[in-house]
C-alpha positions, 0 to 999 in steps of 0.5 A: 287321525286328527292330533291335538295338544302337545332295493337294488339298481335293477329292481328300481328300474322294474319297479319304475317301469311299471308306473308306479313310484319305484323310484329313489325318493329323497327329501329336499333337505333344508339346510339347517345352516349358518345364521340370519344373514347381513345386517342389512335386512329391513326392520320389519324383517329383522323384527319377525319372530320364527317363520315370520321373515317370509311372511313380511317378505312375501307381504302376506301381513297385509292380507292377513290384517284385511281377514284373509287368513286361508280360512276354508282352505286346506294343505295337505303337506307331503314329507318323510316325517314330522319329527317334534311337531306335536310339542308346537301344536297350537304354537307354531302349528294349528292347534289341530292337525290332521296326520296319516303314516304311510310307514310300515310302523304308522309313525308320522314323526320318526326321529330326525324328520323335523324337515316336514314340521318346519315346511308345515310352520312356514305354511301355517305362518302364511295361512294361518287358518288354513287346515294342516294335512301331515302326511309321510311316507317311506323314502325307501319304499317308493309305493308309500309315496304313491299311496300318500299322494293318493291319499292326499287328493282324496282329501280334496285340499286346495294345495298338495305342498311336496318339498321332496324329490325323485329319481328314476329310470323312466324320468324323461326331464321333459314333462313326462314321467312317473308322477304325471298322473297324480299331478294331473288328476290333482289338477283335475280335482281341483287342487294345486300341486306346489313342488320345490324345485330341488337344490341340485344348482351345484350339484348338477352337470348338463352336457352332450357327447364330447371326448376331445381326447378320445379316452372313452370318457364324457369331457365335463369341460376341456381337458377335464373327464372327471367330477370330483367331490369331497365328503367330511364324514361318512355319508350316504351318497347317490348318483343319478345319470340320465340322457334324452335317448327315449326314441331309440335307446341305443346310446350307451354309458356307463357311470364310474366312480372311483377314489382319488387315486383312480381305484374303481369303488362303484360302477353302474353297467346297465344295457341301452341296446334299442330295446324296449327295456333299455332304459337311458339311466345309471344309478350308484347308491344304496343298497349296494353302495350304502355309504361312503367314507370320508375323503375325494372320490371322482366320477366319470361317465364311460362311452359304451356306444355313441354316435350321436349327442344327446343331453346328458344329466348327472347329479350327485346327492348331497355332494357339491362337484368340481364342474357344475351346470345349474341349467336342467338341473330338475329331478322329476315331478319339478318338471312336470307341466301341472306342477306349480314348481318354486326356487329359491331366493334369499328372504333379504337379498331377493338373490337367487340361491346357488343350490336352487335348481334352474330350467328349462326343461328338456322340452324347453319350457321355463322352470321354475315358475315363480321363486320365494324366500328361504333361509327364514327362521322355524323353531329348528333354526335357519331352514335353507333351501327350496324346501322352505321356499315352496311352502310360502307359495303353498301358503300364498295359494290358500290366502288366494283362494279364501279370497276368490273361492271359485279359482281353479289351480290354474287361475291361482297360479296366474293370479299370484303370477301376475302379481310376481316381481320380476328377477334378472333379465326382463321377463320370464326365465329359468332362473326366477321364473316369473319373479318373486312371489308377492302377494301385494294388496288384496284387490281382485284382479282377473285371471291372467293369460301368463300361464298357459291352461294346463300350467307350465 
């Protein structure tokens, strides 16, 4: 429509095996916390209105002044909802938008889903004349994301913007997993898939088979065999464990959640015994564990059977863990080859945000591909997280497409990556990708070969 004016863990595994999105789906909630940051921001950024700090930071204003505002392009936004969007039509959003809901109740703006509206505001600020398609799904029903993505592809937009993340039993972390067919078909249809990298930089650990004291639990650090985290209030918590054993599938680990005094609160004990259906994945969370009360908790990885070391990834949502490792903190979709993955830097300092997910992928590709600003102001407050960074890249891609109508998704990426400002150590890296998103002056450059033809 066009709008204008004011399951159990075991069932999750079965669905994921089917190739559908029978996986846990969550939104990369931008953290609506804090203020605008230190008073050292430039005058232009300090004076910018809602959603405008990022516009100035990436240099989009120059393009606007030259008449490049996204006309003739479309951005389809996939999110859990767009609460409050109607009040912003003709203000921080276009006067008209197309909406479609894949929830069973058909509600495109369920309560508490301002996240999608904030994403849309940023895209509109960067590319004010691009057409917006707002598409939502039910995060509790994985198949609705698949339907939403199929609908988005059918609209033939310039960009599909997704500030959401996924975990599933068949998520390998190496560019293969549920959704790879979707993003590949999107690229073949001339659509650039822009993906927020995720906010697990302080909630992820990667390691291998280490048990120095022989107690049967993985060591997260020397002498440390439990990760701890603290909740200030009753909170839904989801804990994911995956390890890279897709060929033999005979390394068996269990996931254990304990209270601070060592009492077992929950455990996940799937079998990994070399069978085709024995997937290297464990999960604790809803619906078997709906919420956790406030307090401190401990996570252990029990070694059931293991005789070789493979990369092991632990993700905890939404808590900060005691011994995080941000290397390889890439949930599903972010590590896929055709996806343009966007990390987050502060819009003023351009320093990487500590929560921004980093690579490399398990097949040693650089992710994120690029970084863009977050901590910008929207109608609903300060919007932090890679959820806020990705729509800046989506809007920038729409501007490039207007200026270069024949560009393919790969060429749009190449064009923007060629203009990125390198950050961190010289050259591309898995913290900043090729660097910070900057549009620069509107000079039509030939596409470079900085990205492989299939993406990265």
